[in-house]
N, C-alpha and C positions, 0 to 999 in steps of 0.2 A: 273668417273664423272667431278671429282673435278679436273682434269690433261685438261680435253677436255675443260672445262670455259676455264680454264688460258689460251689453246690455243688459243680460238677464242678471249679471249680479247688482246691478243698479237697481233691477226694479224688485227684485229678491228682500235689500236693503229696503226700502220704501215700501214694500209690502208689510215686512216686519212692525215696520218705525209705525206705521197703520194701525196696528192690532196692538201694537202697547200702548197708541197712544188712546184706543178706542176703548181700553179693558181697564181706563183711572178713575178714580170717583171726582165729579165735577163737583168746584168748588165753585158759586155765582154768587153769591152774598159780598157786596160794596162796604168800605168802610162807611161808618162807624162800626156796622155787624161784625160780627164774630164768627168765623168757620172754624169749626171743631172736625179734625182730624184726628185719628188713632196713630203711635205710634209705629212704625216701618209699615205705614200708607202709604201706598203712588196717588196722587190726586195732579189733577188738570186744570187750567182756567181757560177757559176760550174767546177769544175776543172776534170781533167782528172785521174781515180785513180782506179790501176789496182794492187788487193793485192794477186798477182801470184806472184807479179817482189817486194814485202815487201818493195816498196814506199808509204809513208802514207803524206797527208796535213795536216796541223797546222795550225788550225789562232792562229796570232799572237795579243791579247788583247789590244795592244798599241793605240786603236784611241779613238775619242773626242766621250766617255759614253751619252754628253747631245742632243746631234742630231742623234745616232744611238742606237737601240736594238740588239746586235747579240741574235737570237733568236734559234741556236743548228744549226746540219749537218746532213743530210741524205745521207750516200753512197745509192749508187741506183744501184750496180752492176760493176762489171768491163768494161762493156760496156760503161756504162752511168756516172760514177763517180761519184764524192760527191759532194752534193749542201750545201753554206754555206747560211743559212739566215739571216734576216736583217728586222727592220721595226726600219722606219725614227720617227724621233722626233720633231725636230726643226731643222728652218735655219741652216745651217753654211755649213763646208768643212769636210771633215778628209781623211786620206787613211787610207785603210787595206792591213795588211800584210800578205801573206801566205807563207808558207814555207814549199816544200818536203823534208822528212829527209826521209832516209831511217839508218835504227838503231839508232844510235845518231850522222850521218855524215848529211850535208845541201846537198843536191843536188842542188836544184831549190830556189827562192826568185823571188812571183809575186805583185806587188803592185797596188790596185785597187783607183781612187782618186774620191770620191765622193760628189758631192756639193747638198745639198739637198736645192729647193727653195719652197716659197709656193705655194699654191693647184691653 
């Protein structure tokens, strides 16, 4: 019985995370293009990630944390990839860097410039 409750709790957390990641604005334009987001808005960056090929995206936390809050990532399956989720905090501009790795090798690097403006 205790195990069943544990699985129900995990399923509820997964469903809540999935719903929250779906309601975010999606940023798609890679650098040098600028993605404009309003202050106090939530957004995500989705990258293709198929675990069967052994490649995984890593987020390089070298961004300006005074303008953005990184709230985590959600892998949505081999078909839907991985969502990296953010909340905007203040006006400003920062660059988000993602590195595709296969074991210790770097396969690809993607950057997204985000400009946070007033609401």
